[in-house]
Structures are given as C-alpha cells and as structure tokens.
N, C-alpha and C positions, 0 to 999 in steps of 0.2 A: 093491324099488327103484322109485321114482316120480319124476316131474318135476312139481312143483306148478304151474309156469307153463304147461306144455302139457297138464297133466292126463293124463299117460301113465305106464304102468308097464313095467318091464324085468325080464328074467330074472336079469341079473347086473350088476355094477358097470361092466364094460367097455362094455356097450351104453349104459349111462347116460352114461358119459364121452364116447362117440362122439356121442351125441345132443346133448350140450351144445355141440358144435362145429358143428352144422348151422345153416343159415339159418332153418329153421322155429323153432328154439328162440330165436334172436335176434329174429325177428319177433314171437313171442308175448311175449317180454320187453318189447318196446316197447309192445305192446298192453296189457300189464299196467300199465305206467307210466301209460298214457293211460286206465286204468280201463275197458278193453274186454275182452270174453271171448276166450279163445284160439281158434284155428282148428285144424282137423284137417289132416293131411298132404295129403289130397285137395283140400281147399279152397285150401291154400297153393299147390299145384302149378297149379291152375286160374288163380290170380292171377298166377303167374309166366308162364304161357303167354299170358294175355290182355294182359300188359304190352307196349306197343309198343316196337319196337327203337329204339335210339338213332340219331338223325340230327342234322343241323345244327341246333344250338339256336337258338331264336328269343329275343326279348327276354324273354318270360315264362318260357321254359324255363331261361334263364340265371339267373333269380332263384331257381329251385327247387334244393334240395340234391340233388346226384347222388353216387352212391357207386361207387367203383372199388376193388375188393379190400376192404380194411378202412378206407378213408379216404373222407371226404365232401369234395366239390369244389364250388366256386362258379364257374360258367362266366363270370359277369360280371366278377369281379375276378381270376380265374385263381389262386385260392388253394385249398389243400388243408387239411382239418381232420381230426382223429382221432376226433371224436365229433359227434353230431348237436347236442348242446347248444352246442358251440363254433361250429357252423355257424349256429345260430339267433342266437347272440349277435353274430356277424359281420353278419347281416342287419339287426340293429338299429343298427349303427354308422353314423356320419355319412358315412364314406368310401364305404360300399356304397350308401347312399341317393343320394349325389351321382353315383356312377357309373351307377346305374339311371336317374336323372333325365337325365343327359347322353345316355345311349343312347336314351331315349325321344324326346328333343328331336331328336337326329340322325335317328332313323327318321321322325319327323314332317316334318322338313325335306326328307329324301330323297323322301318320298312326295309332298310338295307341288311339288318340282322336276321330277317325272316328267312327260313330255309324252305326249299320246295317240298311239296307233299310227297311222302314215300309211295303213295298209291299211284302217282303219275308214272307212265312208262318212260324208261330212259332211252333217249335218242342219241344220235351221233354227237350233238352239241354238248351233251352231258357226260361224255366219255372222260376217263381220267386224264388223257393227254390235253383235251381242250380245257378241262377244269384247271389244269396247271397254268395254262396260258391266261386264263381269266383271273386267277388268284391275285396277281399283283394289282390289277385294276380295282378289285374289290377291297383289298387292304388299303390302298391309297384313298379310296372313297370313305372307308371307315375312319381312317386317320383324319381326313379333312372334316368329317362330320363331328368327330370327337373334339377337334380344335374349335369348331364353331360352337359346339355345346359348351365347352369350357369358357369361351369368350362371353357367351350369353349369360352363363351362370355367374361369371365375375361381374358383368355389368349390373345384373340384378342384385348381387350381394352388396355392391357398393352403395346402392340406394338404401339398404337396410343398416349400414354402418353409421356409427356416430362420427362426429367431426374428428375426434382423437384417433379412432380406429382408421378412418379414411386417410389421415395424415401419416400414420404409421405404415399403411399400405403404400402410400406414395413414396415414402423413404425407401422401402424395400424394392420397389419396381422402377424407380427413376433411373434414367441412363446417366452414368457418370462420364466425366471427361477422362481421357487417357493422357499420359504425360506428353504425347506428341501432338495433341490438339490444342489450338489456341483458345484461350479463355474468352476472347472478345470477338472472334469471327470464325468462319468455317475452315480456315486454313489448317492443314495437317502436315507436320514436318516429319523428318526421318527419325529424329531423336530429340531428347529433352534439351540438349544444348542449342541445337538449331531453332527449336521452338522458343527458347528464351531470347535468342537474338532477334527472331521475328517480332515477338511482342514488344521488345525494347525499341526496335527501329520503326515499326509501323504504328504501334499504339502508345509508345512512350512509357511502357511499364517498367518499373524498377523495384528492387528489393532493398528497403532501408537497412542500415547496419549490416551490410552483406559480409563484412569481415568477421562478424560473429555468427553468421548463419551456419548451422550444423546439419540441417535436414531439409535440403531443397525439394526433394521429391515429396516429402510429407507436407510441406507448405503449399506446393502447387495442387496436390490432391485436396487439401482442405479448402483452398480457395475455389476449386472446381465444385466441391460439395455445396458451398454457399450459393453458387450460381445455378447448378443443375437441380438441387433439391429445394433450396430456399427461395429461388427466383429473386434474388436480391442483388443490389449494386454493392460492389466491394467497398466503395468509398462512403456511400450513404449508410450502409448497414441496415438495421431494422427500420430505419426511417422510411425507406422506399422498398416496397415489394411489388412484383409484377405477376402477370398471369402465365408467363412462359419464359423459357430460357432466351428465346429470340428477342423478346421485349426488353429483358434485362440487359442483353448485349447491346441492343440499339441505344438504350439510355446511356450506357457507359461510354460508348464511342461518340455519341452526339454531345454529351456534356463534359467530355474529356475527364471522365472518372475511371480511367483504366489504371487504377492504383488502389491499394487497400489502405484503410485507415489504421495506421500503426501508432502514431503519436497519441498517447492517452489510453491506448488499448494494448499495451505491451503484455499484460497478463494473458490475453487471449492467444498470443503467438509465442509465449515463452517456451513451449515445448520444442520449437524449431530453432531456437537460438541457444548459444552457450557463452555466457559472460564470466565463466569461472576464472579466466586468466586475468581479469581486472577486478573481480570481487571475490571475497571469501566469506564463508559463513562461520561465525563464532560458535562456541558451545552454548551460548544463550539463544542461538537462532537468529542473531542479528547479522546483517550483511554489511561488511566493512570494505571500503575501497583500499586496494593495494597502494602502498606508498611508493612513489616513483622518485628516483634521484633526479634533481633538477640541475641545470647548468649553474656552476658557482657564480657566474657573472649575472645571473638573473635573480632578482630579489622580489618576493611576493609580500606586499604590505597587508595590513589587516583589512583595508578597504577593498582588497582584491586587485589592486593595481600591480602591474609588472614593471619593474625598473630594470632596464637593460643597459649594460655597458656603463656602469658607474654614473647613472643619472643622466646619460646623454639622451635616452629615449624612454618615455613613460607610456605604457599601454594601460588604459583604464578598462574597467569592467562595464559591459553594456547596461547593467542595471543602474549605473550612475550617469547615463548619457544625458539625462535632462539637466544635470548640473554642469556637465562639460559644455553644453550649448549656451549657458548663461554668460553674458558679457559683464562680468562683475568688475567694478572699479574699486580698488582698495582706498580706504580713507587716508588722506594726506596727514601725516603725523609730524610734519616739520614745524619748528617753533615760529617761523614767520607766518605760516598759515593760521596758527592758533591766535596770534596777535591780530591778524586781519579779521578773524571771526569775532573777536572781542570788540573791535572797533565798530563792526556792523551792528552788533547788539546795542552799543552805546548810542549810535546814531538813531536807531529806531526808538529808543527811549526819549530822545530829545526831539522827536518828530521830524527828523531829517530823512524821510523815507525816500525822497527822490534824489538823494545825494548819489553822485557817481564819481568814483575815483578817477 
C-alpha cells in the first residue's frame, strides 16, 4: 500500500485511507499540481509551526487566500470558496480588484490625513514658514486621493446598480457633441455653419425639407444625443446599436449612412420643423392643406393629370405609371372591319379554316 503523491508506504488499507484525510496528503497534492516534490512529515510539521498565528488582516493579507476548515476565504470581499481555484478566479474578477483599489485608496487617504504627535519636539522643518511651503503639496495629494477614492467608489457602485440605474447613470455622464464637432469624425470647426458645410462635402450629410426647418441647433444636438448616448446609427435607428461612439461613427461612414431616417419618422423630428405656412389646424383638430391658386392654363383632372396649354401637353401622376407604359391598341370600329370579322366566322362554320384572303 503506497501513496504516490507523498511517496509513502503503509501496512494495510486502513492506514492508507487515514493518510488520505491528513493535511500532509492535501499539501503534497497541491505541490504535485504545482510540479513540486513532496515533503516529509517532519518538514511539514516545521512549516506548520513556523507559520505565524492569524491576527488582524492588513490590506495585503486580505488579498491572500485564507483557509478555515475546508473552505477558502477572501478577507477583502468577505466571501468563502470551496476550492483554491475558485479563490484564484475570484481574485481576477473586476469586483475584487475594485474593492482592493478602494481599500488602498482609503488607506492612503487615512495615512495622509494623520497629524504628527504633539509630544514630538518641533524642529526647523516643522516651523510655520516651512509648513506654509509644504501645505500646497499636502493639499494636492489630498485632492488626488479624494479623486481616486471617488473613482473607486463610483466603479464599485456601478456593480451594485440595476440595468436601468446604470443606463440612467450613462445618460448623465456621457459626453455630448458640441455644435462645432462633426457627428461622423473627429473634425472640429469654428462654428455651426462651417461644420454643416464639412459634413455635407465630406460625408454627404443633408437635412431633408430644409426650407421648413425652424431649429437647426436643436436638430444637430438631438442627432448628437443619438450617437453619444445611444451608440446608434442615425439611418438604422434602433436596429443597430454599438459599444462605443467610435464604432457607430465607423459604421455610418463605411456603410454610407451619414444621414438620418426622416421619411416615415416625421413625428420624431416634428419639433424642429414648422409646416404652418402650408398647413392649418381646424377647430376639430384636423390638419388641412392650404389652397393655392393655380395657373389658369393648367387643368387638374380627377385622375390627377395636369393638362397644360389647352391640351398640348398632359402630365400624368406617377401612381398611373403602369398604365402609361402599356401599349394599348384600340379596337377598330370601322364598318368594313366588322364585315370582315363576320366573314371569318362564317368560313370557320363551313370548315374553311385554312382560307386566306
């Protein structure tokens, strides 16, 4: 009876089973996994005796895996694991690294805020003049520590947020486009007018129904919100969302989508347009088109056709295009044609099918 991991032999199977339950066997198993040679019982006992007793864990000790009974514990996150591999996987997680960073920042801030003991004698370096010189450096260090502490606290708090709260936080903290920045690249112009010229000439961007546009600045800001906050393509809309602003910009420039989907989505952009000069709202809330005076030489038929210049030119509506393209041959209504058709029928009745005139 032998144990390969510990390189030990036993007299019977009972001793072997008891050996498998000992800490020495578990220790040698871990050394075998790490490709290290096993240790003897004497060496193992010396290691146990030289191991310091547990005390109040420091920042570095909290990061090390501790074992209580058959579990591994993380003092930093106050979690318990059943195996060392699970513990090591936890150490690589973002939440553990954020907790460790937060603890280090708090320790540094606490050390910076500690004042010297009053019982220590004052030397030249602690004189009022020297303390005034040192004060700016201390204040800057405290400010930087506070900033790091705030960033670490924000990173930890994001992990505890729900998806809806995280999205609201993203809306508040996302960087917006200015009116001078291009929506599709990193170019920045001097004003809005030059920016519109850049987007039109370089990216082919245009504003539909521009003659009715009433709020250009509001429209550009709204389109910038869709890209900066929603990470979406202006042309695809909700159909395509990306992980960053850069990814959305690359998609729009590569796919020639440097335009916003206006047709069919007029209600989304109605706040930036004014069609009141062509439409009016009645008392019933209905929208009626203003009647315009037409040229007396132009006649509009019920089918939507325009007759210009006393019938010299007829312009049809495009909804009737399929009919205009037909090569329709009208039926011949002449009397001679009617007589010929009657003769053909008579010849067929007499069996003269192969007759040719």
